[in-house]
C-alpha positions as CSV (number, residue, x, y, z in Angstrom):
1,M,0.1,0.2,-0.2
2,S,1.3,3.5,-1.2
3,A,1.5,6.2,1.7
4,T,-0.7,8.4,-0.7
5,V,-3.8,5.9,-1.4
6,L,-5.7,7.7,1.4
7,E,-5.6,11.7,1.3
8,P,-5.6,13.1,4.3
9,R,-8.5,15.4,4.4
10,S,-11.1,16.6,6.6
11,F,-14.5,15.6,6.9
12,V,-17.7,17.9,7.8
13,G,-21.6,17.4,8.1
14,G,-21.0,14.0,6.2
15,A,-18.8,14.8,3.1
16,P,-15.1,15.8,2.3
17,F,-14.4,19.3,3.5
18,A,-12.1,21.2,1.3
19,T,-10.2,23.5,4.4
20,S,-9.0,27.2,3.0
21,G,-5.3,27.2,4.9
22,A,-2.2,27.0,4.4
23,P,-0.1,23.7,3.0
24,L,2.0,21.6,5.2
25,A,4.5,18.7,4.4
26,V,4.0,15.0,6.2
27,Y,7.0,12.8,6.3
28,D,7.0,9.3,6.3
29,P,9.4,8.8,9.8
30,A,11.0,5.4,8.0
31,T,12.3,7.7,4.9
32,G,12.5,11.2,5.7
33,T,10.5,12.1,2.7
34,Q,7.6,13.5,2.5
35,V,4.3,12.0,1.0
36,A,1.7,14.0,1.2
37,E,0.2,17.2,1.9
38,V,-2.4,18.3,4.1
39,T,-4.4,21.4,4.1
40,L,-4.7,22.8,7.2
41,A,-8.4,25.3,8.4
42,T,-8.6,28.6,9.2
43,A,-10.5,30.4,11.8
44,G,-13.1,30.6,9.4
45,D,-13.3,26.5,8.6
46,V,-13.9,26.0,12.1
47,D,-16.5,28.3,12.2
48,R,-18.0,26.3,9.3
49,T,-17.4,23.0,10.8
50,V,-18.8,24.4,14.5
51,D,-22.0,25.0,12.6
52,A,-22.3,21.9,10.8
53,A,-21.7,20.0,14.5
54,R,-24.1,22.6,16.7
55,A,-27.1,22.0,13.4
56,A,-27.0,17.9,13.6
57,Q,-26.5,17.7,17.6
58,P,-30.0,17.9,18.7
59,G,-31.4,15.5,16.4
60,W,-28.4,13.0,18.4
61,A,-29.2,14.3,21.6
62,A,-32.8,13.1,20.8
63,T,-32.0,9.8,19.4
64,P,-32.4,6.9,22.1
65,V,-29.4,6.3,24.0
66,T,-29.5,2.5,22.9
67,R,-29.5,3.7,19.4
68,R,-26.7,5.5,19.9
69,A,-24.8,2.4,21.3
70,R,-25.3,0.8,18.5
71,H,-23.3,2.9,16.2
72,L,-20.3,2.6,18.4
73,Q,-21.1,-1.2,17.7
74,Q,-21.7,-1.0,14.3
75,L,-18.6,1.3,13.8
76,A,-15.9,-1.0,16.2
77,R,-17.2,-3.5,13.7
78,L,-15.9,-1.9,10.7
79,I,-12.6,-1.0,11.7
80,D,-12.3,-5.1,12.8
81,E,-13.2,-5.7,9.6
82,H,-10.6,-3.2,8.0
83,V,-7.9,-4.0,10.4
84,D,-5.0,-4.4,8.4
85,E,-5.5,-1.2,6.5
86,L,-6.0,0.8,8.9
87,A,-3.2,-0.8,10.8
88,T,-1.0,0.1,7.3
89,V,-2.8,3.7,7.3
90,I,-1.4,3.9,10.9
91,T,2.5,2.9,10.1
92,L,2.6,5.4,7.5
93,D,1.5,8.2,9.4
94,N,3.4,8.0,12.2
95,G,6.3,4.9,11.8
96,K,5.3,2.6,14.2
97,T,5.4,-1.1,13.6
98,L,2.1,-3.1,12.0
99,T,2.1,-4.8,15.4
100,D,1.7,-1.5,17.6
101,S,-1.0,-0.4,15.2
102,R,-3.1,-3.8,15.4
103,A,-2.6,-3.8,19.0
104,E,-3.9,0.5,18.9
105,L,-6.6,-0.7,16.5
106,A,-7.6,-3.6,19.6
107,R,-7.7,-1.0,21.9
108,A,-9.7,1.4,19.3
109,I,-12.6,-1.4,19.3
110,D,-12.5,-1.8,23.3
111,H,-13.1,1.5,23.9
112,L,-15.9,1.8,21.3
113,E,-17.4,-1.2,23.3
114,A,-17.2,-0.2,26.3
115,A,-18.7,3.7,25.7
116,A,-21.8,1.1,23.6
117,T,-22.1,0.9,27.9
118,A,-23.2,4.6,28.4
119,P,-27.0,3.3,28.5
120,A,-26.3,1.5,31.5
121,L,-24.4,4.6,32.9
122,L,-26.4,7.9,31.2
123,H,-29.8,7.7,34.4
124,G,-30.2,10.0,37.1
125,Y,-31.9,9.9,40.0
126,G,-34.9,11.0,42.2
127,S,-37.0,11.2,45.1
128,T,-41.2,11.6,45.9
129,D,-42.3,14.0,48.2
130,V,-39.5,15.5,49.2
131,A,-41.8,18.5,50.6
132,P,-45.2,18.0,50.4
133,G,-46.3,17.0,46.7
134,I,-43.2,17.6,45.3
135,D,-41.0,15.8,43.4
136,T,-37.8,15.9,42.5
137,S,-35.9,14.0,40.0
138,V,-31.6,14.8,38.0
139,I,-31.2,13.7,34.6
140,R,-28.2,14.1,32.5
141,E,-28.0,16.1,28.9
142,P,-25.6,16.5,26.4
143,L,-23.3,19.8,27.0
144,G,-23.3,20.2,23.0
145,V,-20.4,20.3,20.6
146,C,-17.3,18.6,22.0
147,A,-13.8,19.3,20.5
148,V,-11.4,16.4,21.2
149,I,-7.3,17.1,19.6
150,A,-5.7,13.8,18.9
151,P,-2.1,12.9,19.1
152,F,0.4,11.6,16.8
153,N,1.0,8.6,18.9
154,F,-2.0,7.2,18.3
155,P,-3.8,8.5,15.7
156,I,-6.6,6.3,15.9
157,M,-7.3,5.6,19.6
158,T,-6.6,7.8,22.0
159,G,-8.5,10.9,20.3
160,L,-11.5,7.7,20.1
161,I,-11.2,7.4,24.4
162,Y,-12.5,11.0,24.2
163,W,-14.8,11.3,21.3
164,A,-16.3,7.9,21.5
165,W,-17.8,8.7,25.2
166,A,-19.2,12.1,23.9
167,L,-21.2,10.5,21.0
168,A,-22.4,8.0,23.4
169,C,-23.8,10.7,25.7
170,G,-25.5,12.6,23.1
171,N,-22.9,15.0,22.0
172,A,-21.6,16.0,18.2
173,V,-17.9,16.1,17.8
174,V,-15.0,18.2,16.1
175,L,-11.9,15.7,15.9
176,K,-8.6,17.6,15.4
177,P,-5.8,15.0,14.7
178,S,-1.8,15.7,14.4
179,E,-0.8,17.3,11.6
180,Q,2.0,15.0,12.2
181,A,-0.1,11.6,11.8
182,P,-3.4,13.1,10.3
183,T,-4.5,10.4,7.7
184,A,-6.0,7.8,9.9
185,A,-8.7,9.5,11.0
186,A,-10.1,10.9,7.5
187,R,-10.6,7.4,7.2
188,V,-12.2,6.7,10.4
189,A,-15.1,9.1,9.2
190,E,-15.6,7.5,6.3
191,L,-15.8,4.6,8.0
192,A,-18.7,6.7,10.5
193,L,-20.5,7.3,7.4
194,E,-20.9,3.8,6.9
195,A,-21.9,2.9,10.0
196,S,-24.6,5.7,9.5
197,F,-23.9,7.9,12.1
198,P,-25.5,11.2,10.8
199,P,-24.0,13.9,9.2
200,G,-22.7,16.4,11.6
201,V,-22.4,14.5,14.5
202,F,-18.9,13.3,14.0
203,N,-16.7,15.8,12.2
204,V,-12.3,15.9,11.0
205,L,-10.9,19.1,11.0
206,Q,-7.5,18.9,9.8
207,G,-5.1,21.0,11.4
208,D,-2.3,22.6,13.3
209,R,-2.1,24.8,16.7
210,H,-4.1,27.7,15.3
211,A,-7.2,25.3,14.7
212,A,-7.0,24.5,18.2
213,E,-7.2,27.5,19.6
214,A,-10.0,29.0,17.3
215,L,-12.0,25.7,18.6
216,C,-10.8,27.0,22.5
217,D,-12.1,30.1,22.0
218,H,-15.3,29.2,19.6
219,P,-18.5,30.0,21.5
220,G,-20.4,26.9,20.1
221,I,-17.5,24.3,21.5
222,A,-18.9,23.4,24.6
223,S,-15.7,21.2,26.0
224,V,-12.2,20.2,25.0
225,S,-10.5,16.9,25.1
226,I,-6.1,16.7,24.2
227,V,-3.6,14.7,24.8
228,G,-0.4,16.2,24.4
229,S,2.7,17.3,25.4
230,T,2.7,18.9,29.0
231,A,3.4,22.1,27.4
232,A,0.4,22.2,24.8
233,A,-2.1,20.3,27.4
234,H,-1.3,23.4,29.9
235,A,-1.8,26.0,27.0
236,V,-5.2,24.5,26.2
237,Y,-6.5,23.9,29.4
238,A,-5.6,27.9,30.2
239,R,-7.3,28.6,27.0
240,A,-10.3,26.9,26.7
241,A,-11.4,27.0,30.6
242,A,-10.7,30.8,30.3
243,A,-13.3,30.8,27.1
244,G,-15.7,28.9,30.1
245,K,-15.2,25.6,28.5
246,R,-15.5,22.2,30.6
247,V,-12.0,21.1,29.9
248,H,-9.7,17.8,30.5
249,A,-6.1,18.5,28.7
250,A,-3.8,14.9,29.4
251,G,0.0,16.1,29.2
252,G,3.7,14.5,29.0
253,A,4.7,12.1,31.6
254,R,8.3,10.5,33.0
255,N,6.9,6.9,34.5
256,M,9.1,5.0,36.8
257,L,9.5,1.1,37.1
258,V,10.5,0.9,41.2
259,V,12.1,-3.0,41.6
260,T,12.7,-4.9,44.8
261,P,15.0,-6.7,45.8
262,D,12.8,-9.7,45.6
263,A,11.4,-9.6,42.1
264,D,12.2,-11.3,39.3
265,L,15.1,-10.4,37.1
266,D,13.8,-11.9,34.0
267,T,10.2,-10.5,34.9
268,V,11.4,-6.7,35.4
269,V,13.9,-6.9,31.7
270,S,11.6,-8.0,29.6
271,A,8.7,-5.7,30.9
272,A,11.1,-2.7,31.3
273,L,12.1,-3.2,27.3
274,V,8.4,-2.9,26.1
275,S,7.9,-0.2,28.2
276,A,10.4,2.1,27.7
277,F,11.2,0.8,23.5
278,A,8.1,-0.2,22.3
279,M,6.6,2.8,19.6
280,G,10.2,4.3,19.9
281,G,9.2,5.1,23.7
282,Q,6.8,7.7,22.1
283,R,3.6,6.3,24.6
284,C,2.2,8.5,27.4
285,L,2.7,5.3,29.6
286,S,5.9,4.1,28.8
287,S,8.4,3.7,31.5
288,S,11.5,5.9,31.3
289,I,12.9,5.9,35.0
290,L,14.0,2.4,36.6
291,L,14.8,2.4,40.1
292,T,16.5,-0.2,42.2
293,V,15.6,-0.6,45.8
294,G,18.5,-0.9,47.8
295,G,20.5,-3.7,46.8
296,A,18.3,-4.8,44.2
297,H,19.9,-6.5,41.2
298,P,23.3,-4.3,41.1
299,D,23.6,-5.3,37.8
300,I,20.5,-5.1,36.0
301,A,21.3,-1.4,34.3
302,H,24.2,-3.7,32.3
303,A,21.5,-6.6,31.8
304,L,19.1,-4.0,30.2
305,A,21.7,-2.7,28.0
306,R,22.5,-5.7,27.1
307,A,19.0,-7.1,26.2
308,A,18.3,-3.4,24.4
309,S,21.4,-4.0,21.9
310,E,19.3,-6.8,20.3
311,L,16.6,-5.2,19.8
312,R,16.3,-4.5,16.0
313,V,15.6,-1.0,15.0
314,G,13.7,-0.7,11.8
315,S,11.0,0.6,9.5
316,G,7.8,-0.2,11.6
317,L,6.4,-2.5,7.9
318,D,9.2,-4.4,8.2
319,E,8.5,-7.4,10.3
320,G,11.0,-7.9,13.5
321,T,11.3,-4.5,13.7
322,D,11.6,-3.6,18.0
323,V,12.3,0.0,18.0
324,P,10.7,2.0,14.7
325,P,11.1,5.6,14.1
326,L,10.5,8.3,15.8
327,I,7.9,11.3,14.1
328,S,9.9,13.5,13.0
329,R,13.5,14.7,13.4
330,A,13.2,17.3,15.7
331,A,12.1,14.6,18.3
332,V,15.4,12.3,17.2
333,D,17.5,15.5,17.9
334,Q,15.7,16.1,21.2
335,V,16.8,12.4,22.4
336,A,20.4,12.5,21.1
337,A,20.3,16.0,23.2
338,A,18.9,14.1,26.5
339,V,21.4,11.5,26.0
340,S,24.5,13.9,25.3
341,G,23.6,15.8,28.1
342,A,23.0,13.5,30.5
343,A,26.8,12.1,30.1
344,R,28.2,15.6,30.3
345,A,26.4,15.5,33.7
346,G,28.1,12.3,34.9
347,S,25.6,9.6,34.4
348,L,26.9,6.3,33.0
349,V,25.5,5.3,29.0
350,L,25.8,2.2,28.6
351,L,23.8,1.9,25.2
352,D,23.6,5.0,23.5
353,G,21.1,4.9,20.6
354,Q,22.6,8.2,18.4
355,R,24.9,5.5,16.7
356,A,20.9,4.2,14.8
357,I,20.7,8.5,14.0
358,E,20.6,8.8,9.9
359,P,21.1,12.2,9.5
360,S,19.8,12.1,5.8
361,G,17.4,9.2,6.0
362,G,14.4,8.1,8.2
363,F,14.2,9.9,11.8
364,Y,15.3,7.0,13.6
365,V,17.4,6.6,16.7
366,G,18.2,3.7,19.2
367,P,17.5,2.5,22.6
368,S,19.8,4.3,25.1
369,V,20.0,3.0,28.4
370,I,21.8,5.5,30.8
371,D,22.9,4.6,34.3
372,Q,23.7,5.9,37.5
373,V,21.0,8.4,37.0
374,D,20.6,11.2,39.7
375,V,16.8,11.2,40.9
376,D,16.8,15.0,40.7
377,G,18.3,15.2,37.5
378,P,17.2,16.5,34.2
379,L,16.7,13.0,32.9
380,I,13.8,12.5,35.8
381,S,12.3,16.2,35.9
382,S,11.9,17.0,32.3
383,E,9.7,15.2,29.5
384,T,11.8,13.6,26.9
385,F,9.4,11.6,24.3
386,G,11.9,8.3,23.0
387,P,13.4,5.6,23.3
388,I,15.8,6.3,26.7
389,L,15.8,4.1,29.9
390,S,17.5,5.9,33.2
391,V,18.7,3.7,35.7
392,G,18.7,5.3,39.4
393,H,19.4,3.9,42.6
394,V,17.3,4.7,45.9
395,S,17.8,3.4,49.6
396,D,14.4,1.8,50.2
397,L,11.2,1.6,49.5
398,D,10.2,4.9,51.4
399,A,13.2,6.7,49.2
400,A,11.3,5.6,45.9
401,I,7.7,6.4,47.3
402,A,9.1,10.0,47.3
403,A,10.8,10.2,44.3
404,V,7.6,9.2,42.6
405,N,5.9,11.7,44.1
406,D,8.4,14.8,44.3
407,S,7.9,14.3,40.4
408,P,6.8,16.9,38.9
409,F,4.7,14.6,36.8
410,G,1.9,12.5,38.3
411,N,0.9,10.0,35.1
412,A,2.3,6.7,36.0
413,A,4.3,4.8,38.3
414,S,4.5,0.8,38.8
415,I,6.5,-1.6,41.3
416,F,8.0,-5.1,40.5
417,T,7.9,-7.0,43.9
418,R,6.8,-10.4,44.9
419,D,5.5,-9.1,48.6
420,G,2.0,-8.0,48.8
421,A,2.3,-5.6,51.8
422,T,5.2,-3.9,49.5
423,A,2.8,-3.9,46.4
424,R,-0.1,-2.2,48.6
425,T,1.9,0.3,50.4
426,F,3.5,1.7,47.2
427,S,-0.2,1.5,45.4
428,L,-1.7,3.7,47.9
429,A,1.4,5.8,48.8
430,A,2.3,6.3,45.2
431,D,1.0,10.0,44.2
432,V,-0.1,9.2,40.8
433,G,-3.2,8.5,38.7
434,N,-2.2,5.3,37.2
435,V,-0.1,2.5,39.6
436,G,0.8,-1.1,38.1
437,V,2.0,-4.5,40.2
438,N,4.4,-6.4,38.1
439,V,3.3,-4.7,34.4
440,G,5.6,-2.3,32.8
441,V,2.9,0.1,32.0
442,A,-0.4,0.7,33.9
443,A,-2.8,1.2,31.5
444,P,-6.5,0.4,33.1
445,S,-9.2,-1.6,30.2
446,A,-11.2,0.9,28.6
447,Q,-14.2,0.6,31.2
448,F,-12.3,2.3,33.9
449,G,-11.4,5.7,34.6
450,F,-7.9,7.3,32.9
451,G,-5.8,10.4,33.8
452,G,-2.6,11.4,35.7
453,R,-1.9,14.2,38.4
454,R,0.0,16.8,38.5
455,K,2.0,18.4,35.0
456,S,0.4,15.2,33.8
457,F,-3.0,16.1,34.0
458,F,-5.0,19.5,34.0
459,G,-8.9,19.6,34.5
460,T,-10.8,17.7,37.3
461,V,-13.1,15.1,35.9
462,H,-11.0,11.9,33.7
463,S,-11.5,10.1,30.9
464,Q,-13.4,6.9,30.1
465,G,-16.2,4.9,32.1
466,P,-17.9,6.8,34.2
467,E,-15.5,9.9,34.6
468,A,-16.4,10.0,30.7
469,V,-20.2,10.4,31.4
470,Q,-19.9,13.1,34.3
471,F,-17.7,15.2,31.9
472,Y,-19.3,14.9,28.8
473,T,-23.0,15.7,30.6
474,D,-24.7,18.3,32.1
475,P,-27.0,17.0,35.3
476,K,-30.5,18.9,35.6
477,S,-32.3,18.7,38.7
478,I,-36.0,18.6,37.9
479,T,-38.9,20.1,40.7
480,V,-42.5,19.5,39.9
481,R,-45.7,19.6,42.1
482,W,-48.9,18.5,39.7
């Protein structure tokens, strides 16, 4: 399949939509060459898109919630039927391996099916005779038009964990994909039409930061959801909240793996490799820091470096690739600067991924393993989105928990131990949104709420499950006397 088979278009009101802004080159991360061009949206394009969504939303809200759920289920079936095609599009969009692209689609299907359970979650409550002859009930109503700003790393799934629930709750949606990976969302918009979503209910608008800002400012937008870097998430949260919108904004992360002396070394190494280096480390739940407690596995950093050196760096389309290219040349440069900076700061670079960099080719950088990292240093406190695993050492469990809690980020942390009491202590004391025990990626399933803390999340209500219903609806109390 060619990288230009599917044009990265906008879909508004149930049809392709011609945006009127500047063109932007789209690159294949595996080759570093331009493969397409996306036309960005202007403020006027945002106006027209929001108008189409506002026109469609009342009819969608009046559709029985069980019927809305059937549309989501049908879209899940269509994605399942087109897995191979969509996986290729995702890999061409952002470079990840086909295995990871298929895993993303499996998760997307899970989320659609979970959102289709909204009929069981949208119920209200009430009471008779709250006063003589007076009854009161509370119902939940949709917000209106909800904007979703999606990242490049999961071009289908991550935006979907928001807009699937927004649609289930009776809202219309404007999805702005990442301009770095714009194609996959356009194909989903086509499948949504096949799933008989009414025109205008689900819209895809291609754009960059200016389109995101216009959505934050637009009076017809009721809520904004974003996943991005901490800087982007904070900017959107501040701007949209100032405009009176409901916002949840997921930011960056520096997730930690804590290893106790009784942890199984093989289990830790296997989990850490997948967590740190799959997708080139470009996941908000990737663990980029490993802390050993006390005398736990003194040679673990060398074991990690040996295992990571055997990982294959290559195109996501190639079978056997373990570490795919990053999204851009700028991302490669950021990783290289972090590794070089760690060496200058006195950390021990056991494996240097810079040797895989191709200055004039694809956006490749290999896995790096860095030992003797200061728990107060920049590799712990600064956001680096790439295949770097930093290894640090702390004296005891309390010190490990303190390191997790002192981090400016609070997305996730995992502990590896065979002791239930240790696991329980860590689970309750770790000040993060997602805790894992003997797992490298602490990702909750689609039915459970998901979100971080501190610089990893801005807002008060998380995504997924009952939290999503709470976010995407407004309660209304009705008091009646007959």
